[in-house]
C-alpha angles and dihedrals in degrees: 000000000000116000121179125200098217138178129143088217122077127223096042098113101267096143095041090050094047096046097040095046090049091050092049092050091047091048088054090057103265123132107240136184122197115205112203110205096171124108089215091060093223095152092047092049091047089056094048096249112138121226095242097050099116132288120356137197088273093063090049093050090050092048091244093120138020119253094248092053091063096054113106129187118240113231114244095020117087095196102032123098136168137208098211127229123237140210086236088073088076088073098034095110091056093044092053097039095106096036118112110250096355090180088069095060093083092051090050089052098049111027097065087061098050096090090059096058139049090216135018110198114197120203097208122203121240126255132044102278128123101287100045092044090048089055091065090061095046104042122077093207136021126211109201114202117201136178121233090245133112097245091049088051091055092045091051092052091050092048093050091051091048093047093049089056092047091052092046089052090047092237090120125045105173119108118228104244090192151296116273121206108219136188089015114183116176090190087078110090099230098041098093092047094050092045091051091050093050093047094044094052095042101037099167097022102069120084115239090227117085123196110226127218105269130178090211092067098073091040097059099068092057087064094046090242133122112241098258090055094045104051146339104252144149092262093047090052091048092051089053089057091044094053091052091048091048093051092047093048094050092047090053092051093046 
């Protein structure tokens, strides 16, 4: 099962959602692989895997390494692994420009590993360039994190229109598992209004679980630990509920 945490907009909690969900699923006994597609290596750093620790997803995409060679164990989690990101991903569009069917490189990198894991969680980069667009043809489900803010609301609407067109043109095959409200803080005046708008216009598409604003979230990566292993917190508890809701929702659709 390949699940991508996907949003064209940055700063919405994609990496936190990918890493924390993967850690929760691994803690519950599932075998999980995190694929870090970011040039800033945030997911890799959050899982305590250094940038120079062997082959990365970049080498696999460039056919300089085999997929299995880029899979690294995560310390402290028996069933959690990561395919690290790389700074080379910043130039991956240019490096693959003259490659035949460059959009297939990501599928070739990930799909051979699927039989080894219960879940493959992809931390997708923002934007609409080669890698994020390729994710929509590789993943089976997308989780779309969004902030309860006006600009995020506009970005979400634009993304949903774009994705509808991509699905109609058969350029994207992943189903949207749901929209996840992240960093929710009801002390902010407009939060309730924005949440109500998102839920009203996407009645069955928004997860019931909301991830609250939590100071522990930005602390965890500095220790190389996913949030559930770093501290008990409101966000960690919420991500536990979200992971259960995600699994149940996907099982119902399957």
